[in-house]
C-alpha positions in Angstrom: 65.4 182.8 111.9 67.8 179.9 112.9 65.3 178.9 115.6 62.5 178.7 113.0 64.6 176.6 110.6 65.5 174.2 113.5 61.9 173.8 114.5 60.8 173.2 110.9 63.6 170.7 110.3 62.9 168.8 113.6 59.1 168.6 112.9 59.6 167.5 109.3 62.2 164.9 110.0 60.6 163.2 113.0 57.1 162.8 111.5 57.7 159.3 109.9 59.4 156.1 110.8 63.1 157.0 111.2 64.1 153.5 110.4 62.4 153.7 106.9 62.6 157.3 105.7 60.4 158.0 102.7 62.4 157.8 99.6 65.2 155.8 101.3 67.2 158.9 102.4 68.0 162.2 100.8 71.6 163.3 101.0 71.9 167.1 100.8 68.2 167.7 101.0 68.5 169.4 104.5 69.8 172.4 102.6 66.3 173.2 101.6 65.7 174.6 105.0 68.7 177.0 104.9 67.3 180.4 104.0 63.7 179.1 103.6 61.3 182.0 103.7 58.6 182.2 106.3 56.0 182.0 103.6 55.8 181.3 99.9 53.2 180.4 97.3 52.6 178.5 94.1 54.9 180.7 92.0 58.6 181.4 92.4 61.0 183.5 90.4 64.7 182.7 90.8 67.5 185.2 90.7 68.4 184.0 87.2 65.2 185.0 85.5 66.0 188.7 85.1 69.4 188.2 83.5 69.1 184.8 81.8 70.3 184.3 78.2 67.6 181.6 78.1 64.5 182.1 80.3 62.7 179.0 81.4 59.2 178.5 82.9 58.4 175.1 84.4 54.8 174.6 85.4 52.4 171.8 86.1 50.5 170.1 88.9 51.3 167.9 91.9 48.9 165.0 92.0 48.0 162.4 94.6 48.9 158.8 94.2 46.1 158.0 91.8 47.5 160.6 89.4 44.1 162.4 89.2 43.3 164.3 92.4 45.3 167.5 93.0 47.6 167.7 96.0 47.5 171.2 97.5 50.0 172.5 100.1 53.0 170.4 98.8 56.4 172.1 98.9 58.8 171.8 96.0 62.4 172.9 96.5 64.6 173.2 93.5 68.2 174.2 92.7 70.3 174.1 89.6 73.5 175.4 87.9 74.0 178.7 86.3 74.5 179.3 82.6 78.2 178.3 82.9 77.4 175.0 84.7 78.3 176.0 88.2 76.5 176.2 91.5 77.7 179.7 92.2 77.0 181.0 95.7 76.4 184.6 96.5 77.7 186.8 99.4 75.5 186.5 102.5 74.0 183.2 101.4 73.5 180.7 104.3 76.5 178.5 104.7 74.4 175.3 104.4 73.0 176.4 101.1 76.2 177.6 99.4 76.8 174.2 97.7 73.4 174.6 96.0 74.3 178.0 94.5 72.1 181.0 94.3 69.7 179.6 91.7 67.3 178.0 94.1 63.8 178.5 95.4 60.5 177.1 96.8 56.9 176.8 95.7 53.9 175.5 97.6 51.1 174.1 95.4 47.8 175.9 95.3 44.3 174.4 95.9 44.4 172.9 92.4 47.9 171.4 93.0 49.5 173.8 90.5 53.0 175.4 90.6 55.1 177.6 88.4 58.9 178.3 88.5 60.4 181.1 86.5 64.2 180.6 86.2 67.0 180.3 83.8 67.9 177.2 81.8 70.9 175.5 83.5 74.1 174.4 81.7 75.7 171.0 82.2 78.7 170.6 84.4 81.8 171.8 82.5 83.9 169.0 81.0 81.4 166.3 81.9 78.9 164.2 80.0 76.0 164.4 82.5 72.9 166.1 81.0 71.9 169.6 82.3 69.4 169.1 85.1 67.4 170.7 87.9 67.3 169.0 91.3 63.8 168.8 92.9 62.9 167.8 96.5 59.4 167.2 97.6 58.1 167.9 101.1 54.6 166.6 102.0 53.0 167.4 105.3 53.8 164.8 108.0 56.5 163.1 105.9 60.2 163.7 105.6 61.6 165.4 102.4 62.6 163.1 99.5 64.1 163.6 96.0 62.4 162.8 92.7 64.0 162.4 89.3 66.0 165.4 88.2 64.3 167.5 85.6 66.3 167.0 82.4 65.7 168.3 78.9 64.5 166.2 75.9 66.4 168.3 73.5 69.7 168.0 75.4 72.3 166.1 73.2 73.8 164.7 76.5 70.5 163.0 77.3 71.5 159.8 75.6 69.7 156.5 75.7 72.1 155.3 78.4 71.3 158.4 80.5 67.5 157.9 80.1 67.8 154.3 81.3 69.3 155.6 84.6 66.1 157.4 85.4 63.7 155.5 87.7 60.6 157.6 87.4 60.5 158.8 91.0 57.4 161.1 91.0 56.9 160.4 87.3 58.8 161.3 84.2 61.5 163.9 84.8 62.0 164.5 81.1 60.9 168.0 80.1 59.7 168.4 76.5 60.4 172.1 76.0 58.1 174.5 74.1 59.1 177.9 72.7 57.0 180.9 73.7 58.8 183.9 72.1 62.0 184.3 74.1 60.9 181.9 76.9 61.2 178.1 76.9 58.2 176.5 78.6 58.1 173.0 80.1 55.1 171.3 81.7 55.6 168.6 84.3 53.1 166.9 86.6 54.4 165.1 89.7 52.6 162.1 91.2 53.2 161.8 94.9 54.6 158.4 96.0 55.1 157.1 92.5 58.2 154.8 92.6 59.1 156.3 96.0 60.4 153.7 98.4 58.5 153.5 101.8 55.9 156.0 100.7 52.7 155.3 102.6 50.5 155.8 99.5 52.7 153.2 97.7 52.2 150.7 100.6 48.5 150.8 100.7 48.0 149.2 97.4 45.0 149.6 95.0 42.0 147.5 94.4 41.2 146.0 91.0 43.1 144.4 88.2 46.6 145.8 87.5 47.6 146.3 83.9 49.8 148.9 82.1 52.2 151.5 83.2 51.3 154.1 85.8 49.8 157.5 85.4 52.8 160.0 85.5 55.2 157.6 83.8 56.3 158.0 80.2 54.6 155.7 77.7 57.2 153.2 76.5 58.3 153.0 72.9 57.4 149.8 71.1 56.8 148.6 67.6 53.5 146.9 66.8 52.8 145.7 63.2 50.1 147.7 61.5 47.3 145.8 59.7 45.1 148.8 59.1 45.4 152.6 59.1 47.9 155.2 57.8 51.0 153.1 58.5 49.5 149.8 57.2 52.2 147.2 56.4 54.9 148.8 58.7 56.1 148.5 62.3 55.7 152.0 63.7 56.1 153.1 67.2 53.1 155.2 68.5 55.0 157.6 70.7 58.0 157.9 68.5 56.0 159.1 65.5 53.0 160.6 67.1 54.1 161.5 70.6 53.8 165.3 70.4 50.1 165.7 71.3 47.5 163.3 72.7 47.6 159.6 72.1 45.4 156.7 73.1 46.6 153.1 73.0 43.8 150.6 73.5 45.2 147.2 74.3 42.7 144.4 73.7 42.8 141.0 75.3 41.7 137.7 73.8 38.3 137.9 75.5 37.4 141.3 74.0 33.8 141.2 72.6 33.8 142.0 68.9 30.5 143.9 69.0 31.9 146.1 71.8 35.2 146.6 70.0 33.3 147.9 66.9 31.7 150.5 69.1 35.1 151.5 70.5 36.5 151.8 67.0 33.6 154.0 65.8 34.1 156.3 68.8 37.9 156.5 68.3 37.5 157.2 64.6 35.0 160.0 65.3 37.4 161.6 67.9 40.3 161.3 65.6 38.5 163.0 62.7 37.2 165.8 65.0 40.6 166.5 66.7 42.8 166.0 63.7 46.6 166.0 64.3 46.1 166.5 68.0 45.0 162.9 68.6 46.4 159.6 67.4 44.6 156.3 68.4 46.2 152.9 68.3 44.4 149.6 68.9 46.9 146.9 69.8 46.0 143.2 69.9 48.1 140.0 69.9 49.1 138.0 66.8 46.1 135.7 66.8 43.8 138.8 66.5 45.6 140.3 63.5 43.1 139.0 60.9 40.0 140.1 62.9 41.5 143.6 63.3 42.1 143.9 59.6 38.5 142.8 58.9 37.1 145.3 61.4 39.1 148.1 59.7 37.8 147.2 56.3 34.2 146.9 57.5 34.3 150.1 59.4 36.1 152.0 56.6 38.4 153.4 59.2 40.8 156.1 57.9 42.4 157.5 61.1 42.7 154.8 63.7 45.7 152.5 63.6 44.9 148.7 64.1 48.0 146.8 65.1 49.3 143.7 66.8 52.3 142.5 68.7 53.3 138.8 68.8 52.3 138.8 72.5 52.0 141.4 75.2 55.1 139.9 76.8 57.1 139.9 73.6 60.6 141.2 73.7 61.4 141.6 70.0 58.8 144.4 69.6 59.5 145.8 73.2 55.8 145.1 73.9 56.7 143.8 77.3 57.7 147.4 78.4 54.0 148.3 78.5 53.4 145.8 81.4 50.0 144.7 80.0 48.2 142.1 81.9 47.1 139.5 79.2 44.2 138.5 81.5 42.6 142.0 81.2 39.8 142.4 78.7 41.2 145.8 77.8 43.7 148.4 78.9 43.2 152.0 77.7 46.2 154.3 78.1 46.0 158.0 77.4 49.3 160.0 77.1 50.0 163.6 76.4 53.4 164.6 75.1 54.5 161.0 75.8 53.6 161.1 79.5 50.6 159.0 80.7 47.8 161.1 82.0 45.1 158.6 82.4 44.6 154.8 82.3 41.6 152.5 82.5 41.5 148.7 82.9 38.4 146.9 81.6 36.6 150.2 81.0 33.0 149.4 79.9 31.6 151.1 76.8 29.1 153.4 78.3 28.1 157.0 77.9 29.8 158.0 81.1 33.0 156.3 80.0 33.1 158.2 76.8 32.4 161.5 78.6 35.4 160.8 80.8 37.7 160.2 77.8 36.4 163.4 76.1 37.0 165.4 79.2 40.6 164.3 79.3 41.1 165.1 75.6 39.4 168.5 76.0 42.0 169.4 78.7 44.6 169.7 76.0 44.3 173.5 76.0 46.5 173.5 79.1 49.3 172.0 77.0 49.9 175.1 75.0 49.7 173.0 71.8 49.9 176.1 69.7 53.6 176.6 70.7 56.3 174.9 68.7 58.4 172.2 70.3 62.1 172.9 70.8 63.8 170.4 68.5 66.2 167.9 69.8 69.8 167.5 68.7 
């Protein structure tokens, strides 16, 4: 067994430029090879599942850099504290793994990029203010292992604004919005390979086309546009703060957006909003000079569901609009998020039948989100 671990570690760690390791180094990650089984699959059950006071299921997909295509055969190694906040080892555990405790395991994504981890909910370190968390290490074929943002819990009172700002979005958002399924808490998290990972080859290749907006896999930022039409007319209301539970679409329009085309988009968004009810909220966001036109379009179209809003400018700081990273030169940027996390994005998407079909397909995928389950409330 020791020979196998040595061979695996040697092959994994000499497959990329040693001068620039993917992720910039991964202190403590070598422990993932200690006690690694010869084979494992897309589902793992930790030793804590059977006896946990609070059972926890974490499931989702690992996606390629575009945030769309599945990434099969990716190894995820995880470890976390027990329900007292300690990394408790067990007799007979490999020496190199003892510092990670006994609540640890491995999954390898299936052909669809999916994984599932059945474990217990960890506790924070005793006497400290760090949020409870689960460490995650990614191992791609032909690359060294690297860490992504710890999984933390949105309902954790220790997950303060200051703690959230420390997160860098490695692999996407690490914030788990926890659902309740009888006696099991369920969290869904998709991981995007290479996202905000230093020296990752997918990151270095670049992407063609105009860049605008946050990346698929990141959390949609909170910001406060002014509403000129819709349910929150006359207010400054944050899209994700008030309507972040289900699906959201934010359609940022540039100054060159064609009015005739915009009317078509508004009709489509209104129809989708009526059909899908509370599971979809659509915001159209322009800049201050477009406020009057947006109000006129709302009146003419007799819109009742779609929110028409504006910010002083896409780079405005007072409304936090700058956090969206919208390119003012783009005709439009369409962002789709689910439970706050961005799941799709289009820049200068034409209004065509095929474009509408793509959007509807994404919205129809909401069944995977277990929307029928209640959200565990924050503190």
